N, C-alpha and C positions, 0 to 999 in steps of 0.2 A: 976326356971321353972321345972314343973313336967316331969317325963319320959313318953314317948309315950307308949300307950297301945299296946299289941301284934298286934291287927288288924290294928291300925293306923300305926305302924311300917311297916307292910307288904304293905299297900297301898302306903306309901311313897317310899318304895324301887321300887315298880312296876312303879310308876310315874316317878321316876328318870331314870329307865331303858329304857323307851320309848323315842327314840330320836325325837326331833321336827324337822321341816323343817329347812334346812340351810338358813342362811340369804340371800345368793345369789341364792337360788334354786327357779325357777319359776314353776308355775302350768303347767301340761301337756297341749299341744295345743289340741283343739277339733279336731276330725277326719273329714277329708274332702275327697271326692272322687278324685282319680287321674285325672290328666289332660287328656283330650281326645287326641288321636293321631292326628298328623297333617295330612293334605292331602298328603304330601310327604310320610309320614310313611305308610299311608293306601295304597298308590300307590305301594310302595315297597312290602308290604305284598301280595297285589293282584298279582303282577308280579311273586313273588315266587310261590304262589299257582298255577298260570297258568302254570308256567314252569314245576313244578312237575307233573301236570296232562296233560301235552301236548300230551303224547302218547294216552291217552284216548280220548282227544278232537279230535285228528287226526283220530282215529279209528271210532268214532261215527259220526263225522260231515264232515270230509274231505276225508274219504276213497274213493278210486276210484270205479267206477261201476265194477261189476264182468266182467271178460273177456268173450268174445264170440269167440271161436275158432272152434266151431263145427257147421256145416250146417245140415239142415234137408232136407229129412229124414235121420235118423241116426240109425245104428245097431251096436251091440257089443256083441260078444260071449265070451269075456274075455279069449281068448286063448293067447293073447299077454300081458305079464306082464307089459309092458310099457304103456298100455292104461290108467291106473289110472293117471299117471303123464301128459300124453298128452292131455286127453280129459275131465278131471274132476278137481275139487278143493274142499278142505275141510279145516276147521279151526282146526280139531283135529281128533284123532282116527287113528289106524294103518290099514287103508284101503289097501287091496292088493288082488291080484289074487291067487287062490289056486286050482290047478287041473282043470282049465278052468271055475272056478266060481269066482265071486267077493265076498270077505269076508268082512262082517261088524261085527267086534269082540266086540260088546257091546260098542258103541262109545259115549254113554251119550248125545244123541241128537246133535251130530256134523255131519250134513248130508254131503254126498259126492255129490256135485252139478255137473251136466252135464253142460259144458260150451257152452250151446246153448240157444238162445232166442226162447221161445215158442210162437206160434200164439195163438189167443184166442180159436180157435177150433182145437183140437189136440187129438191124440190117443197115449197112452203110454202103452206098454205091455212088460211083462218079466216073467221069471220063478223065483220062490223063495221057499226056505225051511228054517225052523227054527230048529236048533239043540238043542233048549232049551225047557224044559217042559212048561214054561210060555207062549210059542207062541210069541206074541208081535211083529208081522211083521209090519214094518212101512216105509212109503215113504212120501215125501213132493212134492206138485205140486203147481205151480204158486206162488212160494216163491221169495225172493229177491236175491237168490244165495249166501247169507252169513249167515243169521240168521234163527235159528229154529223157526217154527211156524209163519213165515212171510207170509204164504199163506194158503193152505189147507193141513192138515195132515190126512193121511188115515192109520188106525191101525186095523189090524185083530188080534183078541185075545189079546187085551191089558189088563192091570191090572190083571195079573196072569190068562190070558186066559178066562176072565169073560165077556168081552164086546168088540164090534167092533164099530168104529166111523169114521165119516168124520167130521173133526174139521175145523172151520174157525178162523184163527189167534190165537187160544189157545186151546190146547187139553184138558184143564181142565175147559173149558167154560161151562156156563149153557146149558142145552139141548134145542133143538128146540121145543120140546113139552112144556117145561116150558115157553118159550117166547110166544108161541101161546096161552097158558092159560092166560098170562098177557095181551096180546092184546085183548082177548075176554072180560076180565074184564073192559078194557078201551072202549069197544064198537066199535072196528075196527079190521082191519087185521094187519099183522105184520108191514107193512110200514105206513099205514094211522094212526095207533095208536101211532106212534113214538117209538115203542119198537125196531124196526129194522132200522138201518141206515148203511151207508158205512163202518163205523168203528166197527160194532157190532161183538163181539166174541161169537160164538155159536158152538154147535156140534150136529150132527145127531147120534143117538145111535141105535144099533141093536145087535143081537147075533144069526145070522142064524146058525152058527156052529163054533166049536172050532178049533184051529190049532192043527193038529196032528204032533207031534215031528218027524222030519226027512222026512216028506212027502213033495214032490215037488208040488207046485201049480202054475197055470198059471193065472196071473192077466192081465186084460185089463181095463184101465181107459180112458174114453172119456169125452170131454166137447164139447157140441154143444150149442152155445148161452149161456144161463144161467144155463143149466142143466148138472150136473156132474154125470156120471154113472160109476159104478164099477162092473165088473163081475169077477168071479173066476171059472176057468175050464169051461168056456163057459156058466155059469149060472149067472143070475142077483144076485148080492149080496147086494148092497146098492146104493142109489142115493140121490142127493141134488139139488134142484132148488133154486139157490141163487138170491134173488131180486137185489143184487148189486154184480155181479160177479167180482172177483179179476182178473185184467188183465192189460197189459201194463207195463211200466217201474216200477220195484220194485215188480212186480207180473208176472214174465215171465220165471221162472226157475223150473227145476225138479231135485229132489235129492233123493237118497237112504238114509235110516237112521236106527237107532236102539237105544235102551236104554241100557239094560244089556244083552239082548238075543243075541246069536251068530247066525247071519243070512247069508245065501248064496244066491246071485242073479246071474241070467244068462239070455242070449238071450234077451237083451234089444232092443226094437224097438220103435222109436219115429217118428210119422208120422203126418204131418199137414192134417187137414180135410177140 
């Protein structure tokens, strides 16, 4: 037998070096999806998730209604430091009295709610000053006593002192002018066109004048029927005629508020009309 040529030798070595499958080695099984969890397993997972989120469930679904400890008419000059704890409630912010004023030290939309139930027709008045250049004086009316923007939000000199608004359920909502324009396109008024309904979020916009830093203003807010009017220092400032006025349970609280501006409030008076 002749000798293998160089290439044949090389091929033979490579062939011998590649191991073949063992005699008792079977081919890998084809992939299959894992078995679905049993009903018992799914029930256990759901129970664990519910348990972990129980505080949130309680807060949003089972939380008690806000307390009512104040009767109307009500006045407060903030000369008593204990008034905040006695007559108000807030979910956050270091609300306190300072030199006979109520201080809102930039509370990031955590209102200080008066623990009084408002009638549908009511007048709220107070003095207020902003010690911040951006102005941004803010209060909430006919809210739920717990959540920001759960009613009307009134802002003087918001967005770096550029605009004032009366907002319904959302201070960043579309303007009333935009909703009116949409209603006209549909050939009807706000309500008949379907543009405006009880859950509509909207805001009225204006800019009569800016907030002057450190200047004290006297606000008076009234609602009679469906019309909300707002005056500053005895002069009309803004108004809003709401086709579906917010009132009753969930819309019967008043609160002071702020975002980042340092605000001082005084001489609160709440009077049924």
